[in-house]
ZAGU-949044 format. One record per residue: x, y, z of N, C-alpha, C in turn; residue number from 1; chain; residue in one letter. Coordinates in pm, whole numbers, plus 32768, in hexadecimal, padded with zeros to 4 digits. Layout:
R/n.xx/n.yy/n.zz/ca.xx/ca.yy/ca.zz/c.xx/c.yy/c.zz/n/chain/res
R/X/Y/Z/X/Y/Z/X/Y/Z/NUM/A/A
...
This chain:
R/n.xx/n.yy/n.zz/ca.xx/ca.yy/ca.zz/c.xx/c.yy/c.zz/n/chain/res
R/1EEF/6345/2546/1EDF/62E3/24DB/1E56/62A0/24E5/1/A/M
R/1E15/628F/2473/1D8F/6257/2472/1D90/61C6/24A2/2/A/A
R/1D27/61A2/24E9/1D16/6118/2518/1CE5/60C4/24A4/3/A/V
R/1D21/604E/2492/1CF5/5FF1/242A/1CBA/5F76/246C/4/A/T
R/1C5A/5F3A/242A/1C18/5EC4/245F/1C67/5E47/243D/5/A/L
R/1C5D/5DE1/2492/1CAA/5D65/2481/1C84/5D1E/2401/6/A/A
R/1CE6/5CD7/23C9/1CCC/5C83/2354/1CB2/5CD0/22D4/7/A/G
R/1CDC/5D4E/22CF/1CC4/5D9D/2258/1C32/5DC2/2243/8/A/G
R/1BE1/5DB5/22A9/1B52/5DD5/22A1/1B41/5E6A/2286/9/A/R
R/1AF9/5E8D/221D/1AE8/5F19/21F7/1A55/5F42/21F9/10/A/D
R/1A07/5F01/224C/1978/5F20/2257/194D/5F0F/22E8/11/A/Y
R/18D8/5F43/2307/189D/5F33/238B/181A/5EE5/237E/12/A/L
R/17F4/5EA4/23E7/1771/5E64/23F0/1726/5EA3/2464/13/A/S
R/16A4/5E90/2465/1656/5EC4/24D5/1682/5E82/2557/14/A/Y
R/169E/5E00/2552/16C6/5DB9/25CC/174B/5DEF/2602/15/A/S
R/17A7/5E17/25A9/1826/5E4F/25D6/1811/5ED4/261E/16/A/A
R/17BD/5F29/25E5/17A0/5FAA/2624/1759/5F95/26AA/17/A/I
R/16FA/5F39/26AD/16B1/5F1D/272A/1712/5EE9/2794/18/A/A
R/1772/5E96/276B/17D3/5E61/27CA/182B/5ED2/2800/19/A/L
R/1857/5F2C/27A9/18A9/5F9C/27D7/185F/5FF0/283E/20/A/Y
R/17DF/6006/2826/1791/605A/2882/1776/6014/2907/21/A/R
R/1773/5F8D/2906/1759/5F46/2982/17DA/5F2E/29D1/22/A/S
R/184B/5F19/298B/18CD/5F06/29CF/193E/5F1E/296B/23/A/C
R/197C/5F92/2976/19E8/5FB4/291B/1A5E/5F56/2921/24/A/G
R/1A79/5F1F/2998/1AEC/5EC7/29A8/1AD4/5E42/295F/25/A/W
R/1A5B/5E0E/2969/1A3C/5D92/2920/1A43/5DAA/2889/26/A/R
R/1A15/5E21/285D/1A22/5E44/27CF/1AB4/5E43/27A6/27/A/F
R/1B09/5E7E/27FA/1B98/5E82/27D9/1BD2/5DF6/27CA/28/A/F
R/1BB5/5D9F/2829/1BED/5D18/2824/1BBE/5CCC/27A7/29/A/L
R/1B40/5CDF/2781/1B08/5C95/270F/1B2C/5CD3/2689/30/A/K
R/1B17/5D56/267C/1B1F/5D95/25F8/1BA2/5DDF/25DD/31/A/Y
R/1BEE/5DFE/2644/1C6F/5E41/262F/1CE2/5DDF/2644/32/A/I
R/1CE5/5D9E/26B9/1D4F/5D3D/26D5/1D39/5CB9/268A/33/A/A
R/1CBD/5C9D/2663/1CA0/5C20/261D/1CB4/5BA5/2674/34/A/G
R/1C9B/5BB2/26F6/1CB1/5B43/2752/1C42/5ADA/2744/35/A/M
R/1C68/5A5A/2738/1C01/59F1/2731/1BAF/59EE/27B1/36/A/P
R/1B30/59D0/27A4/1ADA/59C8/2819/1AF7/5949/2867/37/A/E
R/1AFD/5956/28ED/1B1E/58E5/2943/1AA9/5883/294E/38/A/E
R/1A30/58B8/294F/19B8/5867/295F/194B/589D/2902/39/A/T
R/18E2/5850/28F4/186C/587E/28AB/17F2/5851/28F9/40/A/V
R/1793/58A9/290D/171F/5886/295D/16C6/5824/2911/41/A/S
R/168D/57C6/295A/1632/5766/291C/15BC/57AF/28DE/42/A/A
R/1594/581E/2919/1525/586C/28E4/1544/58A1/2858/43/A/S
R/15C1/58CE/2845/15E9/5900/27C2/15F0/588F/275C/44/A/L
R/1628/581C/2784/162F/57A9/272A/15A3/577C/2703/45/A/V
R/1549/577B/2766/14BE/5754/274D/147D/57B4/26EA/46/A/F
R/148D/5837/2702/1450/589A/26A9/1481/588E/261A/47/A/G
R/1503/5877/260B/153B/5868/2584/1505/57EB/2540/48/A/T
R/14FD/577D/258A/14CA/56FF/2551/1437/570C/252C/49/A/A
R/13E9/574C/2582/135B/5762/2565/134B/57B8/24E8/50/A/F
R/139E/581D/24DE/139E/5877/246A/13BB/5828/23EB/51/A/H
R/141D/57CE/23EE/143E/577E/2378/13CB/5722/2350/52/A/H
R/1383/56EF/23B3/1311/569A/2393/12A4/56EA/234B/53/A/A
R/1289/5764/237A/1227/57B9/2337/1257/57E0/22AB/54/A/L
R/12D8/57FA/229F/130F/581A/221B/12F6/57A7/21B9/55/A/Q
R/130C/572D/21E6/12F4/56B8/2191/1261/56AF/2168/56/A/H
R/1208/56CA/21C6/1179/56C7/21A9/1156/5726/2137/57/A/H
R/1184/57A1/2140/1161/5805/20DB/11A9/57EE/2057/58/A/F
R/1220/57B4/205D/1264/5791/1FE0/1214/572A/1F92/59/A/E
R/11DA/56C9/1FD8/1188/5664/1F94/110D/56A5/1F55/60/A/Q
R/10CE/5700/1F9D/105A/5746/1F66/1080/579A/1EEC/61/A/L
R/10F2/57DC/1EF5/111E/5834/1E88/1137/57E4/1E08/62/A/M
R/1163/5766/1E18/117D/5711/1DA4/10FF/56CD/1D70/63/A/M
R/108E/56E6/1DB3/1011/56AA/1D88/0FF8/561F/1DBD/64/A/G
R/1049/55F6/1E1F/103A/5570/1E59/0FDA/5573/1ECF/65/A/D
R/0FB5/54FD/1EFE/0F61/54F3/1F75/0FB2/551D/1FF0/66/A/R
R/0F6E/5551/2055/0FB6/5574/20D0/0FFA/54FA/210C/67/A/P
R/1070/550B/2147/10B5/549A/2186/1063/5460/21F9/68/A/P
R/1076/53E3/2214/1037/53A4/2288/107C/53D3/2308/69/A/S
R/103F/53B4/2379/107E/53D5/23F9/1104/538F/2404/70/A/L
R/110B/5311/23DB/118B/52C8/23E0/11F4/530C/238A/71/A/D
R/11C9/5341/2316/1227/5386/22BF/125D/5405/22FE/72/A/G
R/1206/544F/2343/1231/54C8/2387/128F/54A8/23FB/73/A/L
R/126F/543F/2444/12C5/5417/24B4/134E/53E9/2483/74/A/L
R/1351/53A9/2411/13D1/537E/23D8/142A/53F6/23BB/75/A/E
R/13EF/5460/2382/143A/54DA/2367/1465/551C/23EA/76/A/V
R/140A/551D/244C/1429/5558/24CE/14A5/5517/250B/77/A/F
R/14A7/5492/250F/1517/544D/2550/1597/5452/24FC/78/A/W
R/158A/5459/247A/1601/546A/2427/1644/54F0/2446/79/A/A
R/15F3/5558/245C/162A/55D9/2482/1666/55D3/250E/80/A/S
R/1620/5593/256A/1652/5589/25F5/16DC/5547/25F7/81/A/W
R/16EF/54E1/25A7/176D/5495/25AA/17E4/54E2/2571/82/A/R
R/17CC/5556/2534/183D/55A5/2503/1885/55ED/2574/83/A/T
R/1848/55F3/25EB/1887/5633/265F/18D4/55CA/26AF/84/A/S
R/1943/55F4/26E8/1995/559C/273C/1948/5579/27BB/85/A/D
R/1928/54FB/27D1/18D9/54D6/2849/1919/5505/28CB/86/A/P
R/199F/5503/28CF/19E3/552A/294B/19D6/55BF/2967/87/A/A
R/19BA/560F/28FF/19B1/56A0/2911/1925/56CF/2931/88/A/A
R/18C0/5678/291E/1836/56A1/2935/181A/56AD/29CA/89/A/I
R/17E8/5720/29F2/17CE/573D/2A7F/1738/573E/2A97/90/A/Q
R/1708/56DB/2AE3/167A/56D3/2B04/165C/5726/2B80/91/A/F
R/15E1/5755/2B89/15B5/5799/2C02/159B/572F/2C6D/92/A/S
R/157E/575C/2CE6/156E/56FF/2D56/14FF/5698/2D3F/93/A/N
R/1497/56BF/2CF5/1425/5665/2CE3/1423/5624/2C58/94/A/C
R/1490/562A/2C10/1492/55F8/2B88/14EE/5581/2B74/95/A/G
R/14CD/552D/2B15/1524/54C0/2AE9/14F5/549A/2A5D/96/A/N
R/153B/543B/2A21/151D/5417/2996/1491/53DD/2988/97/A/L
R/1465/5390/29EB/13DF/5357/29E5/1374/53C2/29E8/98/A/G
R/1386/5427/2A3D/1328/5496/2A44/1322/54DF/29BF/99/A/V
R/1397/54F4/2982/139D/5539/2902/1356/54E9/2894/100/A/M
R/1366/5467/2895/1328/5412/282F/1290/541A/2838/101/A/A
R/125C/5412/28B2/11CB/5419/28C5/1196/54A2/289D/102/A/D
R/11E0/550B/28C1/11B7/5592/28A0/11B6/55A9/280A/103/A/L
R/121D/5579/27C6/1226/558A/2735/11AF/554C/26EF/104/A/A
R/1188/54D3/2719/1117/5490/26D9/1096/54DE/26F0/105/A/E
R/107F/550D/276B/1004/5557/2789/0FFF/55DB/273B/106/A/R
R/1070/561F/2733/1072/569F/26ED/1060/568F/2657/107/A/M
R/109B/5627/261D/108C/5612/258D/0FFD/55E6/256B/108/A/L
R/0FBF/5598/25C3/0F33/5575/25AE/0EDC/55F4/25AE/109/A/R
R/0EF8/564C/260D/0EAB/56C8/2617/0EBE/571D/259A/110/A/T
R/0F3A/5725/256A/0F53/5771/24EF/0F06/5737/247A/111/A/F
R/0F07/56B3/246B/0EC3/5674/23FB/0E2D/5691/23FB/112/A/Q
R/0DF3/56A5/2472/0D64/56C1/247D/0D43/5755/2471/113/A/A
R/0DA9/57AA/2466/0D92/583A/2462/0D71/5869/23D5/114/A/S
R/0D35/58DF/23CC/0D13/5918/234A/0D8F/5938/22F8/115/A/E
R/0DFB/595B/233A/0E75/5980/22F2/0EB5/5909/22AB/116/A/L
R/0E94/5890/22D3/0ED0/581A/2293/0EA7/580E/2201/117/A/A
R/0E39/584D/21DC/0E0B/584D/2150/0DDC/58DA/212D/118/A/N
R/0E3A/5938/211E/0E14/59C5/2113/0DD8/59E6/208B/119/A/P
R/0D79/5A45/2087/0D45/5A74/2006/0DAE/5AC7/1FBF/120/A/P
R/0DAF/5ABE/1F3A/0E10/5B0A/1EEC/0E84/5AB4/1EBE/121/A/G
R/0EE1/5AF2/1E79/0F54/5AAC/1E41/0FCE/5AC1/1E9A/122/A/A
R/100F/5A53/1EBF/108C/5A5D/1F0B/10FB/5A85/1EA9/123/A/I
R/1137/5AF9/1EC0/119C/5B2C/1E63/1227/5B31/1EA3/124/A/V
R/1231/5B14/1F23/12B3/5B15/1F64/12B4/5AC5/1FE4/125/A/G
R/131D/5A73/1FF3/1333/5A26/206D/13C7/5A36/2090/126/A/I
R/13E3/5A67/2106/146E/5A84/212B/14AE/5ADD/20C1/127/A/E
R/1463/5B41/2095/1493/5B9E/202E/14FB/5BFB/206B/128/A/E
R/1571/5BFF/2031/15DE/5C53/2066/15E7/5CD3/2015/129/A/E
R/15DA/5D43/205A/15E4/5DC6/201B/1652/5E16/2061/130/A/L
R/1694/5E68/2012/16FF/5EBB/204A/16FF/5F42/2004/131/A/R
R/1713/5FAC/2053/1717/6030/2017/1733/609B/207D/132/A/G
R/1751/6114/204F/176E/6183/20AB/16EE/61B9/20E8/133/A/P
R/16F9/61E6/2164/1687/6228/21A5/16AA/62B5/21D3/134/A/I
R/172E/62CF/21E7/175A/6352/2211/17E8/636B/21DD/135/A/L
R/1808/63E6/21B6/1892/6406/218E/18F2/63F1/2203/136/A/P
R/1965/63B6/21E6/19CA/63A4/224C/19B7/632B/22A5/137/A/G
R/194B/62DF/228E/192D/6266/22DB/1934/61EF/227B/138/A/V
R/1971/617F/22A5/1976/610B/224C/18EB/60DF/221E/139/A/P
R/18E7/6097/21AF/1869/6062/217C/1821/6012/21E8/140/A/D
R/179E/600D/21DD/174C/5FB6/2231/1735/5F34/21E7/141/A/L
R/174A/5EC4/222C/172A/5E40/21F4/16AC/5E0E/223A/142/A/L
R/1647/5DED/21EB/15C9/5DBC/2222/15AA/5D34/21E7/143/A/A
R/1577/5CDA/223A/1547/5C57/220B/14B2/5C4F/222A/144/A/R
R/1462/5C4D/21C0/13D1/5C4E/21CD/13A0/5BBF/21D4/145/A/L
R/1362/5B9A/2242/1336/5B10/2255/12CF/5AE7/21EC/146/A/D
R/126B/5B3C/21D5/1200/5B18/2178/11C9/5B98/2139/147/A/L
R/11BC/5B95/20B4/1182/5C06/206A/1111/5BD0/2014/148/A/V
R/1099/5C0B/2023/1022/5BDD/1FDC/0FE6/5C52/1F8F/149/A/I
R/0FCA/5C3B/1F10/0F85/5C9E/1EBE/0EF2/5C77/1EB9/150/A/D
R/0E9E/5CC7/1EFA/0E0E/5CA9/1EFF/0DC4/5CE0/1E87/151/A/T
R/0E08/5D2E/1E33/0DC4/5D72/1DC5/0D98/5DFE/1DEB/152/A/G
R/0D8D/5E16/1E6D/0D68/5E9A/1EA0/0DDB/5EDB/1EED/153/A/R
R/0E2F/5E86/1F28/0E9D/5EB7/1F79/0F0B/5E4D/1F7E/154/A/E
R/0F80/5E78/1FA9/0FF0/5E1C/1FBD/1000/5E06/2052/155/A/L
R/0FEE/5D89/207D/0FF7/5D68/210B/1084/5D37/212C/156/A/R
R/10C2/5D74/218E/1148/5D4E/21BD/1138/5D19/224A/157/A/V
R/1155/5C99/225D/113B/5C57/22DD/11BD/5C22/2317/158/A/I
R/11D4/5C3F/2396/124A/5C0E/23DD/121C/5BAF/244A/159/A/D
R/1259/5B38/2451/1231/5AD3/24B3/127F/5AE1/2534/160/A/F
R/1239/5AD2/25A3/1276/5AD6/2627/123E/5A64/267D/161/A/K
R/1291/5A30/26D6/1260/59D8/2740/1272/5A22/27C4/162/A/T
R/1216/5A09/2821/1215/5A57/289D/11E3/5A02/2910/163/A/S
R/1216/5A1D/2987/11E7/59D6/29FE/1156/59FA/2A1F/164/A/K
R/112E/5A72/29FD/10A7/5A9F/2A1E/106D/5AED/29A8/165/A/S
R/0FEA/5B04/29AE/0FA7/5B4E/2943/0FD8/5BDF/293F/166/A/R
R/0FE1/5C14/28C8/100B/5C9F/28B9/0F96/5CFC/28D5/167/A/W
R/0FB3/5D69/291B/0F52/5DD4/292E/0F7C/5E4C/28D9/168/A/N
R/0F31/5EB9/28E4/0F4F/5F2E/2892/0FDB/5F65/28AB/169/A/R
R/1004/5F60/2929/1088/5F94/294C/10F6/5F42/290A/170/A/A
R/10E6/5EBD/2907/114B/5E67/28C8/114E/5E7E/2831/171/A/K
R/10DA/5E8D/27F4/10D6/5EA9/2765/111C/5F2E/2747/172/A/V
R/1101/5F94/2799/1140/6017/2786/11D8/600D/2798/173/A/A
R/1204/5FBB/27F7/1294/5FAA/280F/12D9/5F6B/2796/174/A/E
R/1295/5F0C/2754/12D1/5EC5/26E4/12BE/5F0C/265E/175/A/A
R/1260/5F69/2658/123A/5FA9/25D9/12AD/5FE7/258B/176/A/A
R/1313/6024/25CA/137F/6061/257C/13C1/6002/2517/177/A/P
R/13C5/5F81/2535/13FE/5F22/24D6/13B2/5F29/2450/178/A/Q
R/132D/5F22/2455/12DF/5F23/23DB/12DC/5FAF/239C/179/A/L
R/12E2/6017/23EC/12EA/609D/23B3/1369/60AE/2360/180/A/W
R/13D9/6079/2391/1454/6080/2342/144A/602A/22C5/181/A/L
R/1414/5FB2/22D4/1404/5F5A/2260/13AF/5F9C/21F3/182/A/Y
R/134B/5FEA/221D/12F2/6028/21BC/133D/6085/215E/183/A/S
R/13AD/60BE/218C/13FD/6115/2137/1438/60C9/20C0/184/A/E
R/1455/604A/20D2/148F/5FF9/2067/1425/5FB3/2013/185/A/L
R/13AD/5FA3/204B/1343/5F58/2006/12F8/5FAE/1FA1/186/A/V
R/1301/6030/1FAF/12AF/6088/1F5A/12C5/606D/1EC6/187/A/R
R/1341/604A/1EA0/135B/602F/1E12/1311/5FB2/1DE2/188/A/E
R/1301/5F4F/1E3C/12B8/5ED6/1E17/1223/5EF0/1E0C/189/A/L
R/11F2/5F52/1E54/1161/5F68/1E5D/1126/5FA0/1DDC/190/A/A
R/1178/5FE1/1D87/1147/601B/1D0A/10CC/6074/1D20/191/A/N
R/10D5/60C4/1D89/1069/6122/1DA5/0FF8/60EC/1DF8/192/A/G
R/0FF6/6069/1E14/0F8D/6030/1E68/0FA0/605B/1EF9/193/A/Q
R/0F34/6065/1F44/0F41/607D/1FD4/0F89/6007/2016/194/A/P
R/0FD1/6026/2082/1014/5FBE/20CF/0FC3/5F9C/214A/195/A/L
R/0FBB/5F1B/216B/0F86/5EF0/21EC/0FF6/5EA8/2234/196/A/Q
R/101E/5EDB/22A6/1089/5EA2/22F6/104C/5E57/236B/197/A/L
R/1082/5DE2/238B/1046/5D94/23F8/10AD/5D35/2435/198/A/A
R/109A/5D1A/24B5/10E2/5CB0/24FB/1082/5C3B/250E/199/A/F
R/10AE/5BC3/24EB/1064/5B49/2507/10A7/5B07/257F/200/A/A
R/1062/5B05/25F0/109F/5ADC/266F/1061/5A5A/269F/201/A/V
R/10B7/59F7/26BA/108D/5977/26F2/10BC/596F/2783/202/A/M
R/105E/595A/27DE/1084/5951/286B/10B1/58C4/288D/203/A/T
R/111E/58BD/28DB/1153/583D/2909/1110/581C/298F/204/A/K
R/1099/57E7/2985/1048/57CE/29FC/100A/5743/29F5/205/A/A
R/0FCB/571B/2A64/0F88/5698/2A67/0F20/5690/29F8/206/A/K
R/0ED8/56FF/29E6/0E7A/570A/2976/0EAB/577D/291E/207/A/T
R/0EFB/575F/28B8/0F35/57CA/2866/0ECA/581B/281E/208/A/P
R/0EE9/5898/2805/0E92/58F0/27B7/0EE5/592D/2746/209/A/R
R/0EA6/593A/26D3/0EE7/5977/265F/0E98/59F4/263C/210/A/F
R/0ED6/5A69/264E/0E8F/5AE7/263D/0EDA/5B45/25DF/211/A/E
R/0E8E/5B90/2592/0EC6/5BF0/2533/0EB1/5C7D/256A/212/A/L
R/0F1F/5CC8/2575/0F19/5D51/25A8/0F47/5DB0/253B/213/A/H
R/0EEC/5E02/2509/0F10/5E61/24A1/0F57/5EDB/24DE/214/A/T
R/0FB0/5F13/248E/0FFD/5F89/24B7/0FE0/5FF8/2452/215/A/V
R/0F9F/6064/247A/0F82/60D1/241D/1002/610A/23E0/216/A/P
R/0FFC/6124/235E/1070/6160/231B/1067/61F7/232D/217/A/H
R/10B5/622D/238A/10AF/62BA/23AE/1132/62FE/2389/218/A/E
R/1132/6355/2323/11AE/6397/22F6/11FA/63DD/2366/219/A/P
R/11B0/641A/23C3/11F6/6460/2430/1244/63FE/2487/220/A/E
R/120A/6388/24A1/124F/6325/24F2/12C5/62E8/24A6/221/A/Q
R/12B5/62DA/2423/1325/62AA/23D0/139B/630A/23DB/222/A/V
R/137F/638C/23CF/13EA/63F0/23D7/142B/63EF/2461/223/A/D
R/13DB/63E2/24CB/1412/63DC/2552/146B/6362/2562/224/A/L
R/1441/62F1/252F/1490/6276/2539/1514/6285/24EF/225/A/T
R/1511/62C5/247D/158D/62DC/2430/15ED/6333/2480/226/A/K
R/15BA/6393/24C8/1610/63EA/251A/164B/639C/258F/227/A/R
R/1600/633E/25C4/1635/62E9/262F/16A9/6296/25FA/228/A/I
R/169A/6260/2581/1707/6214/2543/1780/626E/252D/229/A/V
R/1768/62E7/24FD/17D5/6346/24E6/181F/6365/2568/230/A/E
R/17D4/6378/25D4/1810/6395/2656/1862/631E/2688/231/A/H
R/182D/62A5/2675/1875/622D/26A0/18F7/621E/2651/232/A/A
R/18F2/6234/25CE/196B/6227/257C/19D3/628F/25A5/233/A/W
R/19A6/6307/25C7/1A04/636D/25F6/1A48/6340/2677/234/A/A
R/19FD/6301/26D2/1A38/62CC/274D/1A9C/625E/2731/235/A/G
R/1A7F/620A/26D0/1ADD/619F/26AA/1B5F/61DD/2676/236/A/I
R/1B54/6244/2624/1BCA/6285/25ED/1C1A/62CE/2659/237/A/Q
R/1BD7/62F7/26C4/1C1E/6336/2735/1C54/62CE/2797/238/A/R
R/1C41/624F/2776/1C6F/61DE/27C9/1C2F/61E1/2854/239/A/R
R/1BB0/61FE/2858/1B66/61FE/28D6/1B26/6175/28E9/240/A/E
R/1B74/6119/291D/1B48/608F/292E/1B33/6073/29C3/241/A/F
R/1ACA/60AB/29FA/1AB2/60A0/2A89/1A64/6021/2AA9/242/A/H
R/1A90/5FDA/2B11/1A44/5F66/2B42/19C8/5F97/2B8B/243/A/A
R/195B/5F50/2B78/18DE/5F73/2BBB/18A8/5EF6/2C02/244/A/R
R/18DA/5EDB/2C7A/18AB/5E65/2CC4/1815/5E64/2CD2/245/A/P
R/17D8/5DEF/2CBD/1747/5DE5/2CC1/171F/5D5A/2CEF/246/A/S
R/16C2/5D54/2D4B/1691/5CD2/2D78/1644/5C8C/2D09/247/A/I
R/1617/5CD8/2CA7/15CD/5C9F/2C36/162B/5C5E/2BD1/248/A/R
R/169F/5C9D/2BB7/16F6/5C6F/2B4B/1772/5C22/2B79/249/A/H
R/17AB/5C46/2BEA/182B/5C0D/2C13/182A/5B76/2C2B/250/A/C
R/17C1/5B3E/2C6C/17C8/5AAF/2C8B/17DD/5A54/2C12/251/A/P
R/17AA/5A78/2B9C/17BA/5A24/2B27/1814/5A63/2ABE/252/A/Q
R/1861/5AC7/2AE6/18BD/5B07/2A87/192A/5AA4/2A5C/253/A/C
R/1944/5A98/29D9/19AA/5A39/29AA/1A39/5A66/29C5/254/A/P
R/1A4B/5ADC/2A02/1AD1/5B0F/2A1F/1AE5/5B24/2AB6/255/A/Y
R/1AA0/5AD9/2B07/1AA8/5AEE/2B97/1B37/5AE1/2BCB/256/A/R
R/1B7B/5A77/2BA4/1C03/5A61/2BD7/1C62/5ACE/2BAA/257/A/Q
R/1C58/5AF5/2B2C/1CAE/5B60/2AF9/1C91/5BE3/2B40/258/A/A
R/1C12/5BFB/2B5D/1BEC/5C76/2BA2/1C21/5C76/2C31/259/A/C
R/1C12/5C05/2C76/1C44/5BFB/2D01/1CDC/5C0B/2D05/260/A/Y
R/1D20/5BD0/2CA3/1DB2/5BDC/2C9E/1DDD/5C6D/2C8B/261/A/A
R/1D92/5CB6/2C37/1DB2/5D43/2C1E/1D9C/5D94/2C9D/262/A/W
R/1D2F/5D77/2CE8/1D14/5DBD/2D64/1D83/5DA2/2DCA/263/A/V
R/1DB0/5D23/2DD1/1E1A/5CFF/2E2F/1E9C/5D4B/2E0F/264/A/D
R/1EBB/5D57/2D8D/1F36/5D9D/2D67/1F2D/5E31/2D85/265/A/R
R/1EB1/5E66/2D82/1E9D/5EF6/2D96/1E99/5F1B/2E29/266/A/S
R/1E85/5EB8/2E80/1E74/5ED3/2F0E/1EF7/5F03/2F4D/267/A/A
């Protein structure tokens, strides 16, 4: 019998596929069992709040208004932060709310001073949601495009990321499949224009940096990425939900207790 996703979900996202490939068991708990997450990392809450602040900035520009002030961006940041349950937020050993507040202000100041804060061209999409098929027998792909700009020469698709450190070529290559998949859905919006795909990365550091990393649109890599998605979906249908313990992912996994309980029952 075919595996169905929790909540009647009939589509896939890049993040869901990436989660399956990093830990099948966590994918099962989240997307098949529909289990609520026990905790949420402060880093994730921070990234989401920062993302909402940037979204507000570009929405104001798109409407023809002046860019928001730093105070306005911080207000949006904290409004987003407060949507998370304070008791569920898990800080790292060196983090607390005061550290996050100082970091948010420094990063938003850096963004406001960057070239991307006032991009050339017309902003035609902010948090643009696209959905469509990418392969026969695989659910639709759902993509959320952070920022789409029509320069008159090309359509720029930009995805925002926050990171502990600056991205190098290897990190850009690791993340590139997300934008390669998105490009399959964006082609209809482009109306024949060339696509420029890019990650806009803000480092969470004492002196933040805001850098744009372009990702070449390579048809061969797009096809390879689609096959990876196809292979992952086949594994999901075969119910191959293997746990993959990792020192990188396990410490802040929102299903740690459920995972430990399952291991105890299996022992």
